[in-house]
Backbone as ProteinMPNN parsed JSONL, in Angstrom:
{"seq_chain_A": "MKFLRFFSPYEWFLLITIITLNFVVFFITGEWDVLSAIATISGVLCVVLVAKGHISNYIFGLIQVSLYTYLSWGVGYWGEVALNGLYYVPMQFIGFFTWRKRTQEGSRTRVKAKNLTTRQRIVLFILCTVLTVLGGLILKHYGDPAPFLDSTTTFLSVVAMFLMIKTYSEQWYLWITVNVATIIMWSMAYIREEQASHLIIAFMWCVYLLNSIHGLIGWKKAAKTASLTN", "coords_chain_A": {"N_chain_A": [[13.367, 60.66, 158.502], [12.569, 58.092, 157.782], [12.31, 58.094, 155.136], [15.032, 58.335, 154.508], [16.124, 56.07, 155.344], [15.051, 54.402, 153.524], [16.636, 54.046, 151.065], [19.564, 52.031, 150.675], [22.897, 52.623, 151.97], [24.787, 52.259, 149.752], [22.95, 52.663, 147.687], [22.143, 55.429, 148.101], [24.824, 56.459, 147.664], [24.914, 56.171, 144.949], [22.903, 57.849, 144.063], [23.753, 60.563, 145.022], [26.238, 60.575, 143.722], [25.534, 60.863, 140.882], [24.304, 63.681, 141.163], [26.389, 65.178, 142.067], [28.227, 64.754, 139.854], [26.846, 66.076, 137.858], [27.08, 68.856, 138.736], [29.878, 68.87, 138.6], [30.384, 68.671, 135.934], [29.403, 71.176, 134.942], [31.042, 72.877, 136.109], [33.474, 72.326, 134.953], [32.968, 72.51, 132.173], [31.53, 74.992, 131.888], [28.906, 74.944, 131.17], [25.344, 74.628, 131.581], [23.101, 72.156, 131.285], [19.718, 71.88, 131.462], [17.852, 69.936, 130.883], [19.54, 67.602, 130.468], [20.432, 67.027, 133.171], [17.946, 66.768, 134.651], [17.133, 64.465, 133.129], [19.473, 62.695, 133.815], [19.407, 62.443, 136.679], [16.676, 61.566, 137.251], [16.971, 59.314, 135.807], [18.811, 57.796, 137.154], [17.56, 57.407, 139.61], [15.346, 55.778, 138.827], [16.639, 53.547, 137.903], [17.883, 52.613, 140.094], [15.741, 52.123, 141.788], [14.515, 50.126, 140.381], [16.396, 48.134, 140.849], [15.844, 47.604, 143.409], [13.464, 46.325, 143.109], [11.226, 47.727, 143.184], [8.047, 49.371, 142.42], [7.617, 51.83, 141.921], [9.509, 52.652, 140.065], [8.843, 52.983, 137.617], [7.695, 55.526, 137.393], [9.787, 57.376, 137.307], [11.303, 56.564, 135.186], [9.72, 57.044, 133.017], [9.973, 59.761, 132.83], [12.698, 60.029, 132.359], [13.203, 58.395, 129.95], [11.713, 59.866, 128.215], [12.95, 62.448, 128.004], [15.494, 61.469, 127.236], [15.087, 60.508, 124.678], [14.789, 62.731, 123.289], [17.314, 64.07, 123.654], [19.072, 62.091, 122.388], [17.823, 62.265, 119.718], [19.175, 64.585, 119.129], [21.74, 64.165, 118.632], [21.784, 62.206, 116.786], [21.527, 59.609, 117.074], [19.854, 57.21, 115.956], [19.073, 54.603, 116.685], [18.774, 54.618, 119.423], [16.864, 56.709, 119.535], [14.6, 55.473, 118.568], [14.281, 53.281, 120.27], [13.842, 54.373, 122.759], [11.805, 56.3, 122.466], [9.738, 54.97, 120.787], [9.477, 52.542, 121.948], [10.375, 52.265, 124.828], [8.915, 54.184, 126.302], [6.031, 53.483, 125.781], [6.288, 51.061, 127.224], [6.887, 51.661, 129.846], [4.356, 51.936, 130.849], [3.094, 49.641, 130.42], [4.711, 47.878, 131.959], [4.387, 48.907, 134.525], [1.707, 48.009, 135.166], [1.951, 45.127, 134.896], [3.816, 44.546, 136.809], [2.324, 45.166, 139.039], [0.771, 42.951, 139.126], [2.615, 41.023, 139.856], [3.659, 41.451, 142.43], [5.071, 40.924, 145.701], [3.914, 38.752, 148.242], [1.774, 40.371, 150.652], [2.969, 42.729, 150.117], [2.538, 45.893, 148.157], [4.339, 46.952, 146.388], [6.618, 45.754, 145.819], [8.45, 43.34, 143.85], [8.423, 39.855, 142.765], [11.421, 38.025, 142.196], [12.71, 35.896, 139.555], [14.388, 33.083, 137.775], [15.904, 32.301, 134.469], [15.668, 29.291, 132.651], [18.329, 26.862, 131.831], [18.218, 26.274, 129.086], [16.629, 28.247, 128.105], [18.362, 30.483, 128.498], [20.506, 29.937, 126.572], [18.924, 30.149, 124.128], [18.364, 32.818, 124.623], [20.85, 34.058, 124.323], [21.808, 33.494, 121.582], [19.554, 34.811, 120.23], [19.996, 37.505, 121.033], [22.526, 37.882, 119.844], [22.178, 37.547, 117.211], [20.243, 39.588, 116.555], [21.759, 41.812, 117.279], [23.898, 41.961, 115.383], [22.446, 42.038, 112.926], [20.935, 44.507, 113.242], [22.951, 46.142, 113.554], [24.135, 46.318, 110.963], [22.096, 47.214, 109.598], [21.832, 49.908, 110.71], [24.278, 50.814, 109.882], [23.999, 51.177, 107.177], [22.184, 53.358, 107.094], [23.939, 55.295, 107.942], [24.594, 55.846, 110.609], [26.583, 56.868, 113.305], [27.852, 55.276, 114.975], [27.269, 52.367, 114.59], [27.274, 49.586, 115.328], [27.662, 49.671, 118.249], [25.303, 51.162, 118.628], [23.49, 49.671, 117.888], [23.843, 47.298, 119.606], [23.048, 48.669, 122.173], [20.568, 49.367, 121.53], [19.024, 46.957, 120.652], [19.686, 45.09, 122.656], [18.62, 46.196, 124.831], [16.027, 46.321, 124.324], [15.286, 43.476, 124.875], [16.04, 43.261, 127.368], [14.499, 44.905, 128.581], [12.049, 43.54, 128.367], [12.498, 41.072, 129.82], [12.93, 42.442, 132.087], [10.292, 43.295, 132.745], [8.977, 40.776, 133.12], [10.334, 39.95, 135.156], [12.633, 38.507, 135.448], [16.02, 37.717, 136.481], [18.163, 37.52, 134.987], [18.053, 39.744, 133.243], [19.91, 41.592, 134.108], [22.468, 40.939, 133.432], [22.294, 41.837, 130.707], [21.665, 44.434, 130.725], [24.197, 45.254, 132.009], [25.928, 44.947, 129.768], [24.729, 46.54, 127.822], [25.127, 48.976, 129.33], [28.035, 49.297, 129.273], [28.376, 49.524, 126.57], [26.889, 51.928, 125.953], [28.179, 54.03, 127.298], [30.679, 54.103, 125.957], [29.656, 54.837, 123.382], [28.464, 57.393, 124.023], [30.539, 58.683, 124.973], [32.2, 58.842, 122.878], [30.64, 60.601, 121.231], [30.792, 62.937, 122.737], [33.527, 63.612, 122.48], [33.451, 64.063, 119.81], [31.827, 66.367, 119.724], [32.07, 67.877, 122.007], [30.043, 68.818, 123.918], [28.514, 69.551, 126.852], [26.262, 68.249, 127.695], [26.333, 65.739, 126.484], [28.747, 64.532, 128.023], [27.738, 64.383, 130.662], [25.784, 62.69, 130.414], [27.238, 60.232, 129.637], [28.512, 60.0, 132.127], [26.21, 59.516, 133.648], [25.615, 56.927, 132.615], [27.797, 55.468, 133.479], [27.164, 55.437, 136.162], [24.757, 54.019, 135.989], [25.945, 51.549, 135.328], [27.357, 50.717, 137.621], [25.179, 50.395, 139.219], [23.734, 48.3, 137.962], [25.39, 46.201, 138.485], [25.159, 45.924, 141.183], [22.215, 45.444, 140.969], [22.255, 43.0, 139.865], [23.301, 41.251, 141.714], [21.58, 41.539, 143.979], [19.24, 40.798, 142.707], [19.629, 38.049, 141.906], [20.101, 36.658, 144.244], [17.62, 37.231, 145.468], [15.919, 35.765, 143.557], [16.634, 33.202, 144.087], [15.975, 32.766, 146.69], [13.303, 33.106, 146.36], [12.855, 30.681, 144.84], [13.286, 28.701, 146.526], [11.126, 29.069, 148.356], [8.961, 28.254, 146.859]], "CA_chain_A": [[14.125, 59.553, 158.725], [12.019, 56.946, 157.178], [12.86, 58.112, 153.721], [16.581, 58.184, 154.464], [16.516, 54.522, 155.323], [14.478, 53.692, 152.292], [17.749, 53.589, 150.271], [20.755, 51.714, 151.369], [23.96, 53.541, 151.85], [25.174, 52.251, 148.458], [22.072, 53.544, 146.76], [22.664, 56.888, 148.395], [26.188, 56.898, 147.022], [24.777, 56.334, 143.451], [22.292, 59.226, 143.744], [24.807, 61.672, 145.33], [27.264, 60.662, 142.801], [25.162, 61.666, 139.643], [24.073, 64.887, 141.409], [27.575, 65.642, 142.035], [28.721, 64.926, 138.559], [26.143, 67.285, 137.183], [27.938, 70.042, 139.043], [31.435, 68.895, 138.108], [30.52, 68.891, 134.53], [29.175, 72.378, 134.919], [32.461, 73.728, 136.72], [34.326, 71.858, 133.903], [32.582, 73.151, 131.093], [30.784, 76.257, 132.081], [27.58, 74.88, 130.599], [24.354, 73.826, 132.524], [21.863, 71.616, 130.642], [18.778, 71.441, 132.401], [17.238, 68.71, 130.447], [20.164, 66.553, 130.87], [20.409, 67.082, 134.618], [16.661, 66.074, 135.177], [17.216, 63.304, 132.547], [20.33, 61.798, 134.481], [18.858, 62.299, 138.008], [15.375, 60.63, 137.204], [17.382, 57.812, 135.448], [19.461, 56.985, 138.3], [16.443, 57.119, 140.496], [14.69, 54.705, 138.147], [17.422, 52.126, 137.987], [17.872, 52.146, 141.737], [14.408, 51.542, 142.182], [14.41, 48.685, 139.538], [17.335, 47.074, 141.455], [15.139, 47.356, 144.764], [12.329, 45.681, 142.851], [10.131, 48.767, 143.663], [7.297, 49.526, 141.175], [7.686, 53.237, 141.491], [10.637, 53.045, 139.191], [8.317, 53.596, 136.246], [7.366, 57.14, 137.325], [11.055, 58.262, 136.905], [11.532, 55.942, 134.0], [8.812, 57.804, 132.141], [10.518, 61.097, 132.882], [14.032, 59.895, 131.608], [13.123, 58.117, 128.593], [11.065, 60.848, 127.334], [13.98, 63.471, 127.911], [16.736, 60.957, 126.641], [14.797, 60.364, 123.258], [14.88, 64.26, 122.601], [18.652, 64.307, 123.437], [19.414, 61.396, 121.388], [17.78, 62.939, 118.555], [20.053, 65.88, 118.636], [23.025, 63.704, 118.296], [21.689, 61.436, 115.544], [21.612, 58.259, 117.483], [18.498, 56.884, 115.763], [18.501, 53.511, 117.365], [18.328, 55.299, 120.733], [15.56, 57.468, 119.485], [13.548, 54.545, 118.245], [14.203, 52.399, 121.466], [13.335, 55.154, 123.81], [10.541, 56.995, 121.989], [8.688, 54.126, 120.543], [9.467, 51.323, 122.886], [10.479, 52.471, 126.375], [7.837, 55.099, 126.725], [4.79, 52.629, 126.271], [6.721, 49.976, 128.152], [6.688, 52.123, 131.249], [2.871, 51.709, 131.288], [2.879, 48.117, 130.447], [5.561, 47.21, 133.07], [3.798, 49.206, 135.823], [0.507, 47.088, 135.429], [2.561, 43.917, 134.912], [4.586, 44.4, 138.121], [1.268, 45.091, 140.095], [0.12, 41.562, 139.317], [3.541, 40.092, 140.425], [4.057, 41.789, 143.741], [5.15, 39.875, 146.505], [2.651, 38.491, 149.23], [2.097, 41.317, 151.583], [3.584, 44.01, 149.517], [2.017, 46.438, 147.02], [5.369, 47.843, 145.722], [7.985, 44.995, 145.46], [8.042, 42.235, 143.062], [9.261, 38.43, 143.075], [12.628, 37.86, 140.944], [12.783, 34.572, 139.096], [15.64, 32.68, 136.909], [15.63, 31.56, 133.294], [16.328, 27.882, 132.572], [19.636, 26.833, 131.009], [17.743, 26.4, 127.745], [16.172, 29.82, 127.866], [19.424, 31.381, 128.42], [20.967, 29.533, 125.363], [18.0, 30.905, 123.268], [18.547, 34.409, 124.844], [22.282, 34.464, 123.874], [21.672, 33.217, 120.262], [18.709, 35.784, 119.919], [20.796, 38.719, 121.265], [23.616, 38.049, 118.912], [21.609, 37.941, 115.783], [19.658, 40.862, 116.541], [22.783, 42.966, 117.365], [24.539, 42.02, 114.155], [21.466, 42.468, 111.883], [20.715, 45.772, 113.505], [24.293, 46.912, 113.308], [24.287, 46.374, 109.553], [20.943, 48.343, 109.002], [22.106, 51.275, 111.196], [25.416, 51.229, 109.245], [23.397, 51.592, 106.03], [21.692, 54.649, 107.245], [24.88, 56.37, 108.454], [24.687, 55.989, 112.061], [28.097, 57.274, 113.54], [28.479, 54.106, 115.777], [25.998, 51.56, 114.332], [27.051, 48.369, 116.054], [27.266, 50.044, 119.429], [23.932, 51.793, 118.899], [22.666, 48.259, 117.745], [23.946, 46.613, 120.944], [22.414, 49.33, 123.15], [19.008, 49.239, 121.12], [18.438, 45.437, 120.691], [19.793, 44.282, 124.036], [17.685, 46.976, 125.666], [14.619, 45.782, 123.87], [15.155, 42.146, 125.397], [16.453, 43.4, 128.756], [13.177, 45.446, 129.332], [11.087, 42.398, 128.269], [12.984, 40.291, 130.965], [12.62, 43.194, 133.397], [9.016, 43.416, 133.082], [8.739, 39.574, 133.432], [10.953, 40.059, 136.585], [13.851, 37.692, 135.39], [17.12, 38.376, 136.905], [19.135, 37.638, 133.844], [18.017, 41.21, 132.583], [20.994, 42.582, 134.529], [23.478, 40.776, 132.506], [22.181, 42.579, 129.361], [21.933, 45.857, 131.125], [25.501, 45.66, 131.954], [26.461, 45.058, 128.371], [24.245, 47.972, 127.332], [25.954, 50.252, 130.138], [29.23, 49.546, 128.796], [28.423, 49.949, 124.859], [26.559, 53.225, 125.839], [29.283, 54.917, 127.996], [31.506, 54.22, 124.817], [29.073, 55.592, 122.459], [28.329, 58.868, 124.488], [31.962, 59.357, 125.157], [32.715, 59.289, 121.486], [29.822, 61.777, 121.027], [31.524, 64.102, 123.521], [34.898, 63.711, 121.753], [33.221, 64.711, 118.494], [31.273, 67.726, 119.641], [32.576, 68.668, 123.152], [29.07, 69.286, 124.524], [28.5, 69.074, 128.267], [25.099, 67.325, 127.892], [26.772, 64.389, 126.185], [29.407, 64.197, 129.004], [27.031, 64.025, 131.772], [24.9, 61.302, 129.972], [28.048, 59.398, 129.663], [28.635, 59.638, 133.429], [24.993, 58.692, 134.145], [25.616, 55.464, 132.23], [28.569, 54.929, 134.407], [26.532, 55.119, 137.529], [23.864, 52.739, 135.751], [26.742, 50.222, 135.414], [27.54, 50.382, 139.0], [23.882, 50.006, 139.71], [23.458, 47.067, 137.289], [26.215, 45.239, 139.079], [24.358, 45.769, 142.481], [20.96, 44.865, 140.885], [22.388, 41.501, 139.505], [23.532, 40.664, 142.911], [20.335, 41.615, 144.62], [17.976, 40.08, 142.055], [20.066, 36.592, 141.975], [19.661, 36.357, 145.832], [15.859, 37.189, 145.606], [15.421, 34.876, 142.849], [17.17, 31.994, 144.779], [15.15, 32.864, 147.871], [11.878, 32.599, 145.908], [12.685, 29.397, 144.26], [13.326, 27.718, 147.645], [9.913, 29.16, 149.204], [7.947, 27.939, 146.085]], "C_chain_A": [[13.734, 58.224, 158.093], [12.522, 56.803, 155.726], [14.328, 58.019, 153.474], [16.716, 56.769, 154.494], [15.866, 53.821, 154.345], [15.609, 53.367, 151.417], [18.812, 53.17, 151.173], [21.958, 52.762, 151.075], [24.681, 53.499, 150.498], [24.306, 53.046, 147.521], [22.069, 54.941, 146.969], [23.698, 57.376, 147.608], [26.014, 57.084, 145.464], [23.986, 57.588, 143.286], [23.088, 60.344, 143.939], [25.812, 61.748, 144.305], [26.667, 61.433, 141.455], [24.705, 63.18, 139.995], [25.373, 65.678, 141.382], [28.174, 65.935, 140.687], [28.039, 65.993, 137.57], [26.881, 68.691, 137.599], [29.385, 70.016, 138.679], [31.642, 69.237, 136.733], [30.231, 70.479, 134.193], [30.33, 73.221, 135.247], [33.545, 73.43, 135.71], [34.032, 72.65, 132.617], [31.895, 74.512, 130.813], [29.501, 76.21, 131.538], [26.677, 74.228, 131.508], [23.184, 73.412, 131.694], [20.884, 71.019, 131.46], [18.015, 70.178, 132.214], [17.999, 67.464, 130.682], [20.433, 66.119, 132.303], [19.235, 66.374, 134.998], [16.747, 64.624, 134.41], [18.119, 62.089, 133.465], [19.896, 61.43, 135.885], [17.708, 61.208, 138.03], [15.957, 59.31, 136.735], [17.996, 57.168, 136.365], [18.401, 56.683, 139.249], [15.675, 55.818, 139.954], [15.39, 53.45, 138.225], [17.65, 51.696, 139.312], [16.846, 51.589, 142.151], [14.009, 50.28, 141.663], [15.26, 47.667, 140.458], [16.695, 46.757, 142.823], [13.833, 46.388, 144.548], [11.132, 46.4, 143.136], [9.515, 49.191, 142.479], [7.315, 50.953, 140.89], [8.76, 53.715, 140.547], [10.105, 53.486, 137.934], [7.92, 55.037, 136.013], [8.663, 57.693, 136.814], [11.655, 57.811, 135.753], [10.942, 56.713, 132.852], [9.637, 59.007, 131.786], [12.028, 60.993, 131.827], [13.943, 59.408, 130.315], [12.489, 59.114, 127.754], [12.219, 61.869, 126.975], [15.172, 62.638, 126.902], [16.381, 60.71, 125.007], [14.979, 61.758, 122.626], [16.557, 64.538, 122.681], [19.392, 63.289, 122.614], [19.146, 61.702, 119.94], [18.687, 63.864, 118.116], [21.456, 65.345, 118.123], [22.969, 62.706, 117.093], [21.773, 59.842, 115.772], [20.132, 57.728, 117.242], [18.105, 55.439, 116.291], [17.918, 53.848, 118.731], [17.115, 55.946, 120.66], [14.467, 56.511, 119.414], [13.153, 53.792, 119.495], [13.425, 53.086, 122.41], [12.023, 55.794, 123.603], [9.304, 56.083, 121.78], [8.543, 52.742, 121.234], [9.469, 51.376, 124.568], [9.373, 53.147, 126.997], [6.454, 54.199, 126.963], [5.146, 51.465, 127.153], [6.625, 50.314, 129.669], [5.173, 51.738, 131.887], [2.568, 50.417, 131.498], [3.56, 47.522, 131.659], [4.871, 47.698, 134.33], [2.601, 48.287, 136.143], [0.81, 45.763, 135.455], [3.013, 43.692, 136.378], [3.586, 44.419, 139.128], [0.748, 43.759, 140.098], [1.308, 40.814, 139.855], [4.29, 40.618, 141.764], [3.997, 40.71, 144.728], [4.138, 39.826, 147.66], [2.905, 39.492, 150.331], [2.59, 42.632, 151.232], [3.034, 44.392, 148.224], [3.148, 46.986, 146.206], [6.647, 46.952, 145.319], [7.526, 43.61, 144.71], [8.994, 40.776, 143.219], [10.262, 38.283, 141.903], [12.285, 36.31, 140.672], [14.007, 34.301, 137.985], [15.071, 32.196, 135.657], [16.227, 30.101, 133.412], [17.457, 27.787, 131.757], [19.317, 26.973, 129.515], [17.443, 27.675, 127.281], [17.238, 30.473, 127.584], [20.332, 31.16, 127.096], [20.291, 30.349, 124.228], [18.34, 32.416, 123.275], [19.834, 34.872, 124.191], [22.189, 34.537, 122.295], [20.584, 34.469, 119.637], [19.341, 37.215, 119.927], [21.994, 38.903, 120.16], [23.184, 38.307, 117.711], [20.967, 39.149, 115.587], [20.62, 41.995, 116.519], [23.588, 43.083, 116.003], [23.743, 42.626, 112.962], [21.247, 44.003, 112.033], [21.887, 46.556, 113.247], [24.35, 47.356, 111.678], [23.269, 47.427, 109.002], [21.312, 49.647, 109.407], [23.359, 51.799, 110.206], [25.068, 51.903, 107.962], [22.874, 52.992, 105.985], [22.58, 55.756, 107.79], [24.872, 56.735, 109.759], [26.252, 56.027, 112.379], [28.684, 56.113, 114.39], [27.434, 52.995, 115.728], [25.94, 50.246, 115.169], [26.818, 48.593, 117.548], [25.923, 50.524, 119.595], [23.122, 50.481, 118.549], [22.634, 47.485, 118.888], [23.048, 47.307, 121.94], [20.735, 49.108, 122.832], [18.441, 47.823, 121.586], [18.58, 44.907, 122.02], [18.999, 45.064, 124.905], [16.457, 46.551, 125.65], [14.288, 44.473, 124.779], [15.301, 42.384, 126.832], [15.173, 43.965, 129.421], [12.136, 44.415, 129.338], [11.436, 41.394, 129.505], [12.695, 41.145, 132.277], [11.11, 43.126, 133.817], [8.469, 41.953, 133.616], [9.488, 38.988, 134.695], [11.957, 38.812, 136.547], [15.174, 38.326, 135.816], [18.16, 38.427, 136.023], [19.27, 38.929, 133.085], [19.346, 41.851, 133.024], [22.248, 42.253, 133.813], [23.56, 41.544, 131.135], [22.223, 44.138, 129.568], [23.347, 46.134, 131.388], [26.252, 45.897, 130.711], [26.053, 46.332, 127.786], [24.862, 49.104, 128.007], [27.061, 50.394, 129.407], [29.322, 50.088, 127.379], [27.886, 51.485, 125.019], [27.454, 54.193, 126.382], [30.271, 55.108, 126.875], [30.996, 55.178, 123.994], [28.905, 57.112, 122.819], [29.75, 59.54, 124.691], [32.461, 59.763, 123.837], [31.881, 60.513, 121.015], [30.474, 63.119, 121.503], [32.766, 64.553, 122.739], [34.696, 64.577, 120.465], [32.676, 66.18, 118.591], [31.515, 68.646, 120.889], [31.297, 69.315, 123.719], [28.764, 68.741, 125.872], [27.242, 68.011, 128.378], [25.544, 65.83, 127.494], [27.786, 63.755, 127.305], [28.682, 63.726, 130.469], [26.161, 62.819, 131.574], [25.964, 60.08, 130.048], [28.469, 59.018, 131.13], [27.398, 59.001, 134.046], [25.075, 57.287, 133.706], [26.656, 54.694, 132.986], [27.955, 54.473, 135.712], [25.385, 53.979, 137.263], [24.682, 51.474, 135.712], [26.781, 49.79, 136.726], [26.105, 49.696, 139.625], [23.411, 48.572, 139.145], [24.098, 45.872, 137.973], [25.461, 44.824, 140.461], [23.064, 45.197, 142.117], [21.173, 43.316, 140.569], [22.566, 40.793, 140.733], [22.351, 40.335, 143.787], [19.459, 40.52, 144.056], [18.42, 38.413, 141.988], [19.745, 36.096, 143.339], [18.188, 36.215, 146.033], [15.398, 36.145, 144.776], [15.595, 33.216, 143.546], [16.233, 31.791, 145.983], [13.568, 32.385, 147.526], [11.638, 31.363, 145.589], [12.567, 28.327, 145.364], [12.076, 27.823, 148.478], [8.733, 28.559, 148.078], [7.685, 26.303, 146.079]], "O_chain_A": [[14.576, 57.344, 157.917], [12.998, 55.793, 155.208], [14.795, 57.674, 152.389], [17.44, 56.243, 153.649], [16.079, 52.612, 154.263], [15.533, 52.23, 150.951], [19.032, 53.739, 152.242], [21.962, 53.56, 150.138], [25.168, 54.542, 150.062], [24.731, 53.894, 146.737], [21.991, 55.67, 145.98], [23.646, 58.427, 146.969], [26.684, 57.863, 144.787], [24.342, 58.386, 142.42], [23.146, 61.156, 143.015], [26.265, 62.844, 143.975], [27.211, 62.445, 141.012], [24.743, 63.952, 139.037], [25.451, 66.73, 140.747], [28.565, 67.054, 140.355], [28.63, 66.61, 136.684], [27.197, 69.512, 136.738], [30.02, 71.052, 138.479], [32.61, 69.848, 136.28], [30.805, 70.991, 133.232], [30.523, 74.26, 134.616], [34.484, 74.219, 135.6], [34.886, 73.377, 132.11], [31.75, 75.009, 129.696], [28.891, 77.267, 131.381], [27.108, 73.317, 132.215], [22.324, 74.245, 131.409], [21.018, 69.952, 132.058], [17.604, 69.476, 133.137], [17.442, 66.419, 131.018], [20.637, 64.935, 132.572], [19.395, 65.357, 135.673], [16.434, 63.633, 135.071], [17.707, 60.965, 133.755], [19.986, 60.266, 136.275], [17.777, 60.17, 138.687], [15.509, 58.26, 137.195], [17.797, 55.959, 136.479], [18.415, 55.539, 139.704], [15.445, 54.889, 140.728], [14.835, 52.405, 138.565], [17.614, 50.508, 139.629], [16.912, 50.588, 142.865], [13.32, 49.465, 142.276], [14.838, 46.547, 140.747], [16.992, 45.693, 143.366], [13.256, 45.805, 145.465], [10.075, 45.799, 143.326], [10.221, 49.408, 141.494], [7.064, 51.348, 139.752], [8.931, 54.899, 140.257], [10.735, 54.253, 137.206], [7.816, 55.63, 134.94], [8.606, 58.487, 135.875], [12.511, 58.522, 135.226], [11.601, 56.99, 131.85], [9.962, 59.253, 130.624], [12.308, 61.689, 130.851], [14.62, 59.989, 129.467], [12.782, 59.153, 126.559], [12.446, 62.129, 125.794], [15.652, 63.202, 125.918], [17.283, 60.719, 124.17], [15.32, 61.839, 121.446], [17.06, 65.207, 121.779], [20.436, 63.702, 122.109], [19.975, 61.49, 119.055], [18.998, 63.997, 116.932], [22.172, 65.974, 117.343], [23.995, 62.415, 116.477], [22.019, 59.01, 114.899], [19.292, 57.776, 118.141], [16.918, 55.116, 116.328], [16.818, 53.459, 119.123], [16.301, 55.834, 121.577], [13.465, 56.668, 120.112], [11.974, 53.637, 119.812], [12.424, 52.557, 122.894], [11.194, 55.822, 124.512], [8.203, 56.231, 122.309], [7.593, 51.979, 121.053], [8.772, 50.72, 125.342], [8.91, 52.78, 128.077], [5.871, 54.163, 128.046], [4.247, 50.931, 127.803], [6.356, 49.498, 130.55], [4.909, 51.369, 133.032], [1.939, 49.995, 132.469], [2.953, 46.688, 132.331], [4.767, 46.87, 135.235], [2.484, 47.825, 137.278], [-0.014, 45.056, 136.035], [2.601, 42.741, 137.042], [3.816, 43.755, 140.138], [0.238, 43.39, 141.155], [0.958, 39.776, 140.416], [5.407, 40.204, 142.075], [3.177, 39.793, 144.721], [3.563, 40.864, 147.988], [3.993, 39.547, 150.904], [2.602, 43.557, 152.044], [2.971, 43.601, 147.283], [2.771, 47.563, 145.186], [7.551, 47.386, 144.605], [6.499, 42.971, 144.94], [10.109, 40.744, 143.739], [9.884, 38.423, 140.74], [11.67, 35.62, 141.484], [14.515, 35.254, 137.396], [13.934, 31.725, 135.632], [17.145, 29.822, 134.183], [17.596, 28.674, 130.915], [20.013, 27.668, 128.775], [17.895, 28.161, 126.244], [17.283, 31.09, 126.519], [20.861, 32.145, 126.582], [20.934, 31.101, 123.496], [18.545, 33.111, 122.28], [19.894, 35.943, 123.587], [22.482, 35.599, 121.746], [20.887, 35.002, 118.57], [19.222, 37.984, 118.973], [22.3, 40.008, 119.711], [23.693, 39.223, 117.065], [21.097, 39.757, 114.525], [20.395, 43.012, 115.864], [23.9, 44.189, 115.563], [24.185, 43.474, 112.188], [21.363, 44.725, 111.043], [21.759, 47.655, 112.706], [24.566, 48.497, 111.27], [23.529, 48.291, 108.165], [21.172, 50.562, 108.596], [23.432, 52.964, 109.816], [25.612, 52.947, 107.599], [23.066, 53.727, 105.016], [22.172, 56.885, 108.059], [25.129, 57.896, 110.077], [27.053, 55.308, 111.782], [29.905, 55.999, 114.499], [26.783, 52.717, 116.735], [24.889, 49.814, 115.643], [25.978, 47.921, 118.147], [25.364, 50.322, 120.673], [22.006, 50.377, 119.058], [21.572, 46.983, 119.255], [22.273, 46.589, 122.573], [19.88, 48.778, 123.654], [17.686, 47.578, 122.527], [17.641, 44.29, 122.522], [18.647, 44.446, 125.91], [15.782, 46.38, 126.665], [13.203, 44.378, 125.352], [14.635, 41.651, 127.564], [14.8, 43.627, 130.545], [11.343, 44.393, 130.279], [10.473, 40.959, 130.136], [12.302, 40.643, 133.33], [10.739, 42.942, 134.976], [7.588, 41.942, 134.476], [9.32, 37.861, 135.16], [12.085, 38.14, 137.57], [15.381, 39.49, 135.472], [19.051, 39.264, 136.171], [20.266, 39.239, 132.431], [19.86, 42.658, 132.25], [23.061, 43.146, 133.573], [24.61, 41.825, 130.558], [22.706, 44.935, 128.763], [23.773, 47.228, 131.019], [27.052, 46.821, 130.559], [26.867, 47.124, 127.311], [25.124, 50.129, 127.378], [27.249, 51.473, 128.845], [30.152, 50.927, 127.03], [28.394, 52.312, 124.262], [27.451, 55.291, 125.825], [30.749, 56.237, 126.767], [31.599, 56.23, 123.78], [29.181, 57.981, 121.992], [29.981, 60.743, 124.573], [33.048, 60.828, 123.648], [32.472, 61.411, 120.415], [30.639, 64.129, 120.818], [32.961, 65.726, 122.418], [35.427, 65.492, 120.086], [32.963, 67.053, 117.773], [31.264, 69.851, 120.903], [31.465, 70.491, 124.042], [28.754, 67.52, 126.031], [27.314, 67.033, 129.123], [25.141, 64.855, 128.129], [27.696, 62.546, 127.52], [29.106, 62.827, 131.195], [25.871, 62.055, 132.495], [25.575, 59.001, 130.495], [28.757, 57.846, 131.377], [27.498, 58.078, 134.854], [24.587, 56.439, 134.453], [26.535, 53.483, 133.168], [28.17, 53.386, 136.247], [25.102, 53.151, 138.129], [24.163, 50.406, 136.035], [26.344, 48.689, 137.06], [26.037, 48.696, 140.34], [22.769, 47.799, 139.857], [23.553, 44.771, 138.062], [25.211, 43.662, 140.78], [22.65, 44.375, 142.934], [20.364, 42.477, 140.967], [21.993, 39.71, 140.848], [22.107, 39.22, 144.248], [19.026, 39.561, 144.696], [17.517, 37.576, 142.022], [19.086, 35.062, 143.45], [17.637, 35.29, 146.63], [14.426, 35.524, 145.208], [14.776, 32.302, 143.455], [15.766, 30.675, 146.211], [12.854, 31.602, 148.154], [10.572, 30.806, 145.85], [11.924, 27.286, 145.229], [11.818, 26.907, 149.259], [7.591, 28.425, 148.516], [6.771, 25.826, 145.406]]}, "name": "protein", "num_of_chains": 1, "seq": "MKFLRFFSPYEWFLLITIITLNFVVFFITGEWDVLSAIATISGVLCVVLVAKGHISNYIFGLIQVSLYTYLSWGVGYWGEVALNGLYYVPMQFIGFFTWRKRTQEGSRTRVKAKNLTTRQRIVLFILCTVLTVLGGLILKHYGDPAPFLDSTTTFLSVVAMFLMIKTYSEQWYLWITVNVATIIMWSMAYIREEQASHLIIAFMWCVYLLNSIHGLIGWKKAAKTASLTN"}
């Protein structure tokens, strides 16, 4: 019962949804991709735990990004390959030890949230815009099938992950943008190749989007509470 109460009804909804979608894709396509199933379920567990500010997210995150690197390689999304294999994998370890230092008083598993200043938000917007445009031009030169979408998901994810490790609530605005761009990107991959793994990954990012909205609301409240108590 304690385990059941650990997740809120909404979080259980997200977890049950991604499991159900795996079976739906199987019945529709007749294909069962084990790696995609593990990647999507562990991925949703990861983002749900991030939204809760729970340090165990990094365990499931390591599983998800490792498998996602392999799946992205198969499609040719080189930005996603570089992002997950060269950045996300090591950042799971860095994030875990950084979060351990920022845990709430009296808790070993939950972290304190905080907000950027107005000036920092302006700098963040300019930085993200420049990185996305330049990255898109580079990926287009190397024949990426969706260069600017891939650039958006790659570079905004780099910045969002940094903000996540530093426990800034603004990370969720970037995650929402990344989620939308990635849904479009994997939907395009499914239309091109009609592989079940592409469809379930697109569904996974739809669940990520719902969780990001949930995370934004929760972290904004937590950051406000933390600022009042400091």
